[in-house]
Residue frames as a rotation matrix with the C-alpha (Angstrom) as fourth column:
MET 1
-0.162 -0.937 -0.310 -21.95
0.874 -0.282 0.396 -1.48
-0.458 -0.207 0.864 17.40
SER 2
0.663 0.329 -0.672 -21.91
0.082 -0.925 -0.372 2.30
-0.744 0.191 -0.640 16.72
TYR 3
0.929 -0.291 0.231 -20.16
0.199 -0.133 -0.971 3.67
0.313 0.947 -0.065 13.66
ASP 4
0.471 -0.772 0.426 -17.42
-0.814 -0.567 -0.127 5.08
0.340 -0.287 -0.896 15.84
GLU 5
0.330 -0.267 0.905 -16.96
-0.577 0.702 0.417 1.64
-0.747 -0.660 0.077 17.56
GLN 6
0.844 0.032 0.536 -16.85
0.368 0.693 -0.620 -0.02
-0.391 0.720 0.573 14.18
THR 7
0.751 -0.638 0.168 -14.15
-0.233 -0.494 -0.838 2.37
0.618 0.590 -0.520 13.03
ALA 8
0.197 -0.725 0.660 -12.05
-0.980 -0.119 0.161 1.82
-0.038 -0.679 -0.733 16.11
ALA 9
0.423 -0.001 0.906 -12.54
-0.324 0.934 0.151 -1.91
-0.847 -0.357 0.394 15.78
SER 10
0.973 -0.109 0.204 -11.50
0.224 0.230 -0.947 -1.92
0.056 0.967 0.249 12.11
LEU 11
0.553 -0.778 0.298 -8.46
-0.612 -0.622 -0.488 0.06
0.565 0.087 -0.820 12.92
ALA 12
0.175 -0.450 0.876 -7.46
-0.853 0.375 0.363 -2.27
-0.492 -0.811 -0.318 15.82
ALA 13
0.814 0.146 0.563 -7.91
0.039 0.952 -0.304 -5.31
-0.580 0.269 0.769 13.56
VAL 14
0.855 -0.486 0.184 -5.57
0.217 0.013 -0.976 -4.17
0.472 0.874 0.117 10.89
LYS 15
0.368 -0.753 0.546 -2.99
-0.818 -0.541 -0.195 -2.97
0.442 -0.375 -0.815 13.41
ARG 16
0.374 -0.236 0.897 -2.95
-0.497 0.765 0.409 -6.41
-0.783 -0.599 0.169 15.13
MET 17
0.903 -0.016 0.430 -2.40
0.325 0.681 -0.656 -8.02
-0.283 0.732 0.620 11.59
GLU 18
0.676 -0.718 0.164 0.41
-0.244 -0.428 -0.870 -5.65
0.695 0.549 -0.464 10.70
ASP 19
0.322 -0.549 0.772 2.01
-0.942 -0.105 0.318 -6.22
-0.093 -0.829 -0.551 14.09
GLY 20
0.642 -0.008 0.767 1.78
0.005 1.000 0.006 -10.11
-0.767 0.000 0.642 13.22
LEU 21
0.899 -0.354 0.257 3.47
0.333 0.173 -0.927 -9.57
0.283 0.919 0.274 9.85
ALA 22
0.536 -0.740 0.406 6.24
-0.659 -0.667 -0.347 -7.42
0.528 -0.082 -0.845 11.42
ALA 23
0.265 -0.341 0.902 6.80
-0.864 0.332 0.379 -10.12
-0.429 -0.879 -0.207 13.98
GLY 24
-0.637 -0.532 -0.559 7.27
-0.758 0.567 0.324 -12.71
0.145 0.629 -0.764 11.18
GLU 25
-0.088 0.651 0.754 4.09
-0.498 0.626 -0.600 -14.75
-0.863 -0.428 0.269 12.22
ASN 26
-0.973 -0.196 -0.119 3.46
-0.208 0.544 0.813 -17.73
-0.095 0.816 -0.570 9.88
ASP 27
-0.508 0.858 0.074 -0.20
0.861 0.505 0.052 -18.37
0.007 0.090 -0.996 10.86
MET 28
-0.991 0.128 0.035 -2.22
-0.124 -0.988 0.090 -15.51
0.046 0.085 0.995 9.63
THR 29
-0.469 0.880 -0.076 -5.64
0.541 0.354 0.763 -17.12
0.698 0.317 -0.642 9.88
LYS 30
-0.183 0.489 -0.853 -6.55
0.938 -0.173 -0.300 -15.22
-0.294 -0.855 -0.428 13.01
TYR 31
-0.600 -0.121 -0.791 -6.37
0.098 -0.992 0.077 -11.92
-0.794 -0.031 0.607 11.12
PHE 32
-0.784 0.219 -0.581 -8.10
-0.618 -0.191 0.762 -12.82
0.055 0.957 0.285 7.88
THR 33
0.272 0.868 0.416 -11.55
-0.693 0.477 -0.540 -14.41
-0.667 -0.141 0.731 7.17
PRO 34
0.053 -0.283 0.958 -11.29
0.156 0.950 0.272 -17.80
-0.986 0.135 0.095 5.34
ASP 35
0.241 0.147 0.959 -12.25
0.940 0.213 -0.268 -16.43
-0.244 0.966 -0.087 2.06
PHE 36
0.403 -0.182 -0.897 -10.64
0.077 -0.970 0.232 -13.07
-0.912 -0.162 -0.376 2.18
LEU 37
0.740 -0.125 0.661 -9.44
0.672 0.093 -0.735 -11.42
0.031 0.988 0.153 -0.99
TRP 38
0.131 -0.718 -0.684 -6.05
0.208 -0.655 0.727 -9.70
-0.969 -0.237 0.064 -1.42
ARG 39
0.776 0.296 0.557 -6.17
0.619 -0.191 -0.762 -7.57
-0.119 0.936 -0.331 -4.63
GLY 40
0.027 -0.814 -0.580 -2.77
0.389 -0.526 0.756 -6.17
-0.921 -0.246 0.303 -5.63
ASN 41
0.494 0.010 -0.869 -1.65
-0.645 -0.666 -0.374 -3.93
-0.583 0.745 -0.322 -8.46
GLN 42
0.888 -0.226 -0.399 0.11
-0.276 0.431 -0.859 -5.17
0.367 0.874 0.320 -11.62
GLY 43
-0.087 -0.986 -0.144 3.03
-0.497 0.168 -0.852 -7.33
0.864 -0.002 -0.504 -10.76
CYS 44
-0.643 -0.053 0.764 1.57
-0.763 0.128 -0.634 -8.33
-0.064 -0.990 -0.123 -7.32
GLY 45
-0.767 0.402 -0.500 -1.45
0.073 0.829 0.555 -10.46
0.637 0.389 -0.665 -8.38
THR 46
-0.011 0.852 0.523 -4.54
-0.840 -0.291 0.458 -11.49
0.542 -0.434 0.719 -6.65
LYS 47
-0.923 -0.311 -0.225 -4.55
-0.105 0.769 -0.630 -13.92
0.369 -0.558 -0.743 -3.68
LYS 48
0.103 0.994 -0.022 -7.80
-0.570 0.077 0.818 -15.79
0.815 -0.071 0.575 -2.70
GLY 49
0.916 0.295 -0.272 -7.75
0.043 0.603 0.796 -16.90
0.399 -0.741 0.540 0.87
VAL 50
0.745 -0.612 0.268 -5.13
-0.549 -0.333 0.767 -17.08
-0.380 -0.718 -0.584 3.52
GLU 51
0.396 -0.631 0.667 -3.13
0.467 0.764 0.446 -20.04
-0.791 0.135 0.597 2.00
GLU 52
0.490 -0.285 0.824 -2.76
0.814 -0.188 -0.549 -18.28
0.312 0.940 0.140 -1.34
PHE 53
0.886 -0.213 0.412 -1.70
-0.283 -0.952 0.116 -15.02
0.368 -0.219 -0.904 0.50
ARG 54
0.602 -0.680 0.420 0.83
-0.359 0.239 0.902 -16.94
-0.714 -0.693 -0.100 2.37
ARG 55
0.272 -0.546 0.793 2.18
0.639 0.718 0.275 -19.02
-0.720 0.432 0.544 -0.56
ASN 56
0.206 -0.169 0.964 2.02
0.967 -0.118 -0.228 -16.38
0.152 0.979 0.139 -3.22
TRP 57
0.620 -0.034 0.784 2.80
0.046 -0.996 -0.080 -13.20
0.784 0.085 -0.615 -1.32
GLN 58
0.860 -0.262 0.437 4.20
-0.501 -0.277 0.820 -13.63
-0.094 -0.924 -0.370 2.19
LEU 59
0.609 -0.667 0.430 6.65
0.290 0.691 0.662 -16.25
-0.739 -0.278 0.614 1.48
PRO 60
0.450 -0.408 0.794 7.91
0.842 -0.103 -0.530 -14.90
0.298 0.907 0.297 -1.90
LEU 61
0.760 -0.114 0.640 8.42
-0.156 -0.988 0.009 -11.39
0.631 -0.107 -0.768 -0.18
ARG 62
0.837 -0.439 0.326 10.32
-0.303 0.124 0.945 -13.00
-0.455 -0.890 -0.029 2.70
ALA 63
0.579 -0.556 0.597 12.42
0.686 0.727 0.011 -15.01
-0.440 0.403 0.802 0.23
ALA 64
0.386 -0.352 0.853 13.39
0.700 -0.490 -0.519 -11.90
0.601 0.797 0.057 -1.72
PHE 65
0.054 -0.301 0.952 13.74
-0.243 -0.929 -0.280 -9.40
0.968 -0.216 -0.124 1.13
SER 66
0.120 -0.084 -0.989 15.18
0.819 0.572 0.051 -10.17
0.562 -0.816 0.137 4.51
ASP 67
-0.650 -0.385 -0.655 15.73
0.734 -0.541 -0.410 -8.00
-0.197 -0.747 0.635 7.61
ARG 68
-0.265 0.662 0.701 12.37
0.527 -0.510 0.680 -6.30
0.808 0.550 -0.213 6.92
ALA 69
-0.760 0.218 -0.613 11.13
0.495 -0.416 -0.762 -3.37
-0.421 -0.883 0.209 8.98
TYR 70
-0.071 0.856 0.512 7.53
0.931 -0.127 0.341 -2.10
0.357 0.501 -0.788 8.46
LYS 71
-0.840 -0.296 -0.456 7.38
0.434 -0.869 -0.236 1.70
-0.326 -0.396 0.858 8.50
THR 72
0.071 0.870 0.488 3.66
0.951 -0.207 0.230 2.79
0.301 0.448 -0.842 8.26
GLU 73
-0.873 -0.380 0.304 3.43
0.335 -0.922 -0.193 6.49
0.354 -0.067 0.933 8.11
LYS 74
-0.715 0.664 0.220 -0.26
-0.693 -0.629 -0.353 6.93
-0.096 -0.405 0.909 8.68
PHE 75
-0.819 0.571 0.045 -3.35
0.571 0.821 -0.019 4.81
-0.048 0.010 -0.999 9.51
MET 76
-0.705 0.709 -0.001 -6.90
-0.706 -0.701 0.100 5.91
0.070 0.071 0.995 8.66
ALA 77
-0.851 0.523 0.047 -10.26
0.518 0.851 -0.088 4.19
-0.086 -0.051 -0.995 9.41
ASP 78
-0.616 0.779 -0.116 -13.92
-0.787 -0.614 0.056 4.87
-0.028 0.125 0.992 8.46
GLY 79
0.446 0.895 0.016 -16.52
-0.895 0.446 -0.020 2.43
-0.025 -0.005 1.000 9.53
ASP 80
0.820 -0.089 0.565 -15.62
-0.030 0.980 0.198 -1.13
-0.571 -0.179 0.801 8.35
TRP 81
0.723 -0.622 0.300 -12.75
0.475 0.134 -0.870 0.04
0.501 0.771 0.393 6.21
ALA 82
0.654 -0.675 -0.342 -9.16
-0.003 -0.455 0.890 1.04
-0.757 -0.581 -0.300 7.37
ALA 83
0.863 -0.426 0.272 -6.12
0.296 -0.011 -0.955 2.12
0.410 0.904 0.117 5.36
CYS 84
0.569 -0.731 -0.376 -2.52
0.098 -0.394 0.914 2.90
-0.816 -0.557 -0.153 5.69
PHE 85
0.869 -0.492 0.053 0.52
0.032 -0.050 -0.998 4.06
0.494 0.869 -0.028 3.69
GLY 86
0.656 -0.717 0.234 4.18
-0.452 -0.125 0.883 3.51
-0.604 -0.686 -0.406 4.30
HIS 87
0.423 -0.587 -0.690 7.01
-0.725 0.238 -0.646 1.50
0.544 0.774 -0.325 3.30
ILE 88
0.950 -0.311 0.031 9.04
0.251 0.820 0.515 -1.74
-0.186 -0.481 0.857 4.07
GLU 89
0.344 -0.924 -0.169 12.82
-0.938 -0.328 -0.117 -1.31
0.052 0.199 -0.979 4.59
ALA 90
0.823 -0.054 0.565 14.50
-0.053 0.984 0.170 -4.60
-0.565 -0.170 0.807 3.63
THR 91
-0.232 -0.961 -0.154 17.60
-0.614 0.022 0.789 -6.10
-0.755 0.277 -0.595 2.35
HIS 92
0.589 0.413 -0.695 17.36
-0.808 0.303 -0.504 -7.47
0.002 0.859 0.513 -1.17
SER 93
-0.210 -0.676 0.706 18.65
-0.819 0.517 0.251 -11.11
-0.534 -0.526 -0.662 -0.23
GLY 94
-0.308 0.182 0.934 16.86
0.401 0.915 -0.045 -13.39
-0.863 0.361 -0.355 -2.77
VAL 95
-0.863 0.012 0.505 15.67
0.501 -0.109 0.859 -13.30
0.065 0.994 0.088 -6.44
PHE 96
-0.092 0.825 -0.558 13.13
0.252 -0.523 -0.814 -10.54
-0.963 -0.216 -0.160 -7.04
MET 97
0.738 0.552 -0.389 11.39
-0.198 -0.373 -0.906 -10.15
-0.646 0.745 -0.166 -10.42
GLY 98
0.881 -0.432 0.191 14.39
0.420 0.533 -0.735 -11.99
0.216 0.728 0.651 -11.98
ILE 99
0.517 -0.698 0.496 16.83
-0.506 -0.716 -0.480 -9.72
0.690 -0.003 -0.723 -10.31
ALA 100
0.170 -0.486 -0.857 19.67
0.586 0.750 -0.308 -11.76
0.792 -0.450 0.412 -8.47
PRO 101
0.741 0.140 -0.656 20.27
0.668 -0.248 0.701 -10.75
-0.065 -0.959 -0.278 -4.87
THR 102
0.396 -0.583 0.710 22.18
0.197 -0.701 -0.686 -7.45
0.897 0.411 -0.163 -4.50
GLY 103
-0.295 -0.389 -0.873 22.53
0.943 0.028 -0.331 -7.10
0.153 -0.921 0.358 -0.80
LYS 104
-0.712 0.044 0.701 21.02
0.064 -0.990 0.128 -3.52
0.699 0.136 0.702 -1.32
ARG 105
-0.634 0.599 -0.489 18.85
0.533 -0.120 -0.838 -2.02
-0.560 -0.792 -0.243 1.32
VAL 106
-0.801 0.426 0.421 15.63
0.246 -0.407 0.880 -0.86
0.546 0.808 0.221 -0.39
LYS 107
-0.728 0.677 -0.108 12.30
-0.323 -0.477 -0.817 0.83
-0.605 -0.560 0.566 0.38
ILE 108
-0.840 0.517 0.164 9.17
0.496 0.611 0.617 -0.96
0.218 0.600 -0.770 -0.71
PRO 109
-0.869 0.490 0.064 6.41
-0.486 -0.823 -0.294 1.67
-0.092 -0.287 0.954 -0.80
TYR 110
-0.737 0.667 -0.111 2.90
0.576 0.706 0.412 0.44
0.353 0.240 -0.904 -0.28
MET 111
-0.618 0.718 0.320 -0.78
-0.782 -0.604 -0.155 1.54
0.082 -0.347 0.934 0.32
ASP 112
-0.884 0.352 -0.307 -3.29
0.361 0.932 0.027 -0.86
0.296 -0.087 -0.951 1.88
PHE 113
-0.280 0.919 0.279 -7.09
-0.908 -0.348 0.235 -0.76
0.313 -0.188 0.931 2.33
TRP 114
-0.962 0.130 -0.242 -8.84
0.214 0.906 -0.365 -3.35
0.172 -0.403 -0.899 4.47
ARG 115
-0.114 0.943 0.314 -12.50
-0.775 -0.282 0.566 -4.09
0.622 -0.179 0.763 4.91
VAL 116
-0.931 -0.332 0.153 -13.08
-0.325 0.559 -0.763 -5.78
0.168 -0.760 -0.628 8.20
GLU 117
0.197 0.958 -0.209 -15.93
-0.521 0.283 0.805 -8.25
0.831 -0.050 0.554 9.11
ASP 118
0.927 0.336 -0.166 -16.39
-0.038 0.523 0.851 -9.54
0.373 -0.783 0.498 12.56
GLY 119
0.736 -0.655 0.169 -12.83
-0.383 -0.197 0.903 -8.45
-0.558 -0.729 -0.396 13.66
ARG 120
-0.071 -0.773 0.631 -10.98
0.454 0.538 0.710 -10.09
-0.888 0.337 0.313 10.64
ILE 121
-0.436 -0.169 -0.884 -9.97
-0.604 -0.673 0.427 -8.75
-0.667 0.720 0.191 7.26
ALA 122
0.355 0.671 0.651 -12.33
0.254 0.601 -0.758 -9.82
-0.900 0.434 0.043 4.36
ASP 123
0.773 0.006 0.634 -11.03
0.625 -0.178 -0.760 -7.73
0.108 0.984 -0.142 1.51
ASN 124
0.294 -0.807 -0.512 -7.55
0.362 -0.402 0.841 -6.13
-0.885 -0.433 0.174 0.99
PRO 125
0.833 -0.192 0.519 -6.97
0.473 -0.241 -0.848 -3.98
0.288 0.951 -0.110 -2.11
VAL 126
0.519 -0.774 -0.362 -3.31
0.205 -0.299 0.932 -2.93
-0.830 -0.558 0.004 -1.98
SER 127
0.924 -0.349 0.157 -0.72
0.050 -0.297 -0.954 -1.20
0.380 0.889 -0.257 -4.11
VAL 128
0.490 -0.871 -0.049 3.00
0.328 0.132 0.935 -1.99
-0.808 -0.474 0.351 -3.79
ASP 129
0.783 -0.233 -0.577 5.34
-0.561 -0.666 -0.492 0.13
-0.270 0.708 -0.652 -5.87
PHE 130
0.576 -0.610 0.545 7.51
0.485 0.791 0.373 -2.61
-0.658 0.050 0.751 -7.40
ALA 131
0.689 -0.348 0.636 8.59
0.509 -0.392 -0.766 -0.26
0.516 0.851 -0.093 -10.17
SER 132
0.706 -0.474 0.526 10.35
-0.615 -0.779 0.122 1.83
0.352 -0.410 -0.841 -7.49
VAL 133
0.642 -0.463 0.611 11.90
-0.274 0.606 0.747 -1.25
-0.716 -0.647 0.262 -5.88
MET 134
0.637 -0.418 0.647 13.27
0.740 0.566 -0.362 -2.34
-0.215 0.710 0.671 -9.33
GLN 135
0.727 -0.395 0.561 14.64
0.059 -0.779 -0.624 1.14
0.684 0.487 -0.543 -9.96
GLN 136
0.656 -0.528 0.540 16.48
-0.750 -0.373 0.546 1.03
-0.087 -0.763 -0.640 -6.65
LEU 137
0.431 -0.434 0.791 17.95
0.095 0.894 0.439 -2.39
-0.897 -0.113 0.426 -7.88
GLY 138
-0.512 -0.757 -0.407 19.04
-0.252 -0.321 0.913 -0.89
-0.821 0.570 -0.027 -11.21
VAL 139
-0.683 0.386 0.620 16.22
0.722 0.483 0.495 -1.85
-0.108 0.786 -0.609 -13.38
ASP 140
-0.693 0.528 -0.491 14.10
-0.489 -0.845 -0.219 0.91
-0.531 0.088 0.843 -15.10
VAL 141
-0.395 0.646 0.653 10.73
0.622 0.712 -0.327 -0.85
-0.676 0.277 -0.683 -16.00
PHE 142
0.628 0.666 -0.402 9.88
0.204 -0.640 -0.741 2.32
-0.751 0.383 -0.538 -17.90
GLY 143
0.286 -0.561 0.777 12.95
0.933 0.348 -0.092 2.23
-0.219 0.751 0.623 -20.14
GLY 144
-0.781 -0.583 -0.222 13.81
0.560 -0.812 0.165 5.90
-0.277 0.005 0.961 -19.51
GLN 145
-0.616 0.626 0.478 10.28
0.235 -0.434 0.870 6.94
0.752 0.648 0.120 -20.61
GLY 146
-0.171 0.563 -0.809 8.77
0.985 0.092 -0.144 7.46
-0.007 -0.821 -0.570 -17.06
TRP 147
0.441 0.568 0.695 6.84
0.646 -0.739 0.194 10.64
0.623 0.363 -0.693 -16.60
GLU 148
0.488 -0.485 -0.725 9.28
0.678 -0.313 0.666 11.86
-0.550 -0.817 0.176 -14.06
ASN 149
-0.488 -0.694 0.529 11.06
0.866 -0.313 0.389 13.30
-0.105 0.648 0.754 -17.17
TYR 150
0.156 0.617 0.771 8.19
0.564 -0.696 0.443 15.84
0.811 0.366 -0.457 -17.41
ASP 151
0.923 0.174 -0.342 8.72
0.384 -0.430 0.817 16.92
-0.005 -0.886 -0.464 -13.78
ASN 152
0.241 -0.931 -0.273 12.62
0.549 -0.101 0.830 17.35
-0.800 -0.349 0.487 -14.18
GLY 153
0.532 0.090 -0.842 12.23
-0.428 -0.830 -0.359 19.11
-0.731 0.551 -0.403 -17.59
SER 154
-0.597 -0.795 0.108 14.03
-0.322 0.360 0.876 16.44
-0.735 0.488 -0.470 -19.66
ALA 155
-0.778 0.415 0.472 10.92
0.625 0.430 0.652 15.75
0.067 0.802 -0.594 -21.66
THR 156
-0.775 0.585 -0.240 7.90
-0.553 -0.811 -0.191 17.85
-0.306 -0.015 0.952 -22.75
PRO 157
-0.361 0.716 0.597 4.44
0.332 0.698 -0.635 16.33
-0.871 -0.031 -0.490 -22.79
ALA 158
-0.819 0.270 0.507 2.72
0.529 0.012 0.848 16.04
0.223 0.963 -0.153 -26.21
THR 159
-0.680 0.694 -0.235 -0.18
-0.516 -0.681 -0.520 18.48
-0.521 -0.233 0.821 -26.68
PRO 160
-0.249 0.657 0.712 -3.52
0.560 0.697 -0.448 16.95
-0.790 0.287 -0.542 -27.76
ASP 161
-0.727 0.079 0.682 -5.00
0.653 -0.226 0.723 17.79
0.211 0.971 0.113 -31.12
């Protein structure tokens, strides 16, 4: 397979998987290698294999957020890697990070990277902005000390010695 063909195949594999997630599919084994690794940022964890992904990511996300719509802004691919960024629009209908359901509609920003082997995802480093989601639900995980304060002029960065 040429490099361009591999790039197209990688992109097609992740788009099929995202379509499956958006459709609420429960059996994700056709999209992932048996020993695939899902590596999330702090607060999201690491999932080894399809069953851990389902039990420790897919089902808790569905329990906390209903009426989900996946809004991918951009896909990119390069050889056996593909990536995207976007957000999920969802209703906070279950407990999330200890926050009781609010019924609020939230945006869950994400960035995904996937390495594809033989048409299935083998590695998936991902960043999901849970701090943003918690802020939308009224919880400031930074306790008012977020660096956005530098941007809006309410704080001044310290200068190094």
